[in-house]
Every structure is written in C-alpha cells, then in structure tokens.
N, C-alpha and C positions, 0 to 999 in steps of 0.2 A: 592386152590388146587396146583398151581403151578405158577411159574413167568418163563418167558423167555427174554433173553436177546441178543442184538446185538452190538457185537466189530468190531471197524475198525482191519487196517492191523497190527498195533502197540500193538492191544491187550486192546486198550481203549474202556470200556463201553460207547456206542452212543445213546442206547434206550432201555428200557425195557416193559413188557406187565405184567400185573397180570391177571390169569385165575381164576376163581373160580363158586361157584353154583350161578345160578339165581337167582335175587333180586326177582322176582315175584314167590311168591309160587306155583304157578298154573305148571309151567314151570320146576318146580324143580321135575323131575321124575326121578332123578340117574342117569340119561343118558345125561342129557344137561350140557352144560357148557356154560360162557360166559366171553368174556373180559372186565374186570371189570375197568381196566384203563391200557391207554399208556403215556410213557415219552419220550420224546427225546430231544437232542438238537439241533434239525433242520437237522439232517443227511438226504440226499436225501434217500426217497423211505424206510426209517425206518420203518414205520409203515407197509407199504404191507410186508415187511420181517418179521417182527412179528406177524402180523397175519396168514402167512403162516406156520411160526414156530410153533405157538398155535394150528393150526388146526392138523399139524403132530403129536405133542405130544399128543393130544386128541383122535385123532382117535384110533378105534381098530386096534390091529395088525390083519393082515391076517396070520392066522398059517397053511393055506392051508388044514386043514382035520379037 
C-alpha cells in the first residue's frame, strides 16, 4: 500500500517501513493494514518513529463533518 522512511538531519535515509494488506485473509477487511517489514541501519528509535509515521499515514482523516 505505501512505505515510510526516516532520514537524519543531513537527509540520509536511515530506516524504512513497508505497510500493506494483512497476510491473514480473515483480517483483510479493507480497513486493516499491517507493517510488513522494517529495516534500519541501527539508528536509535528508528522503528518507533516508523510505526508512528505509518499510523499517522494510515489513520482516517478527521474532516469534522
């Protein structure tokens, strides 16, 4: 579905996450996503940052009406 990445201050990509449809068919309800894979070069807190970014990118927007 989409991917997110984390870069350092110089703009060097340090970590990535791939988000897609669930592997388990019974969870594939067109509203559920799962983080399929993450990879980093060992940057501190990179995975937490990626999971947060993936959640913000995937959650429905609040249009207020």
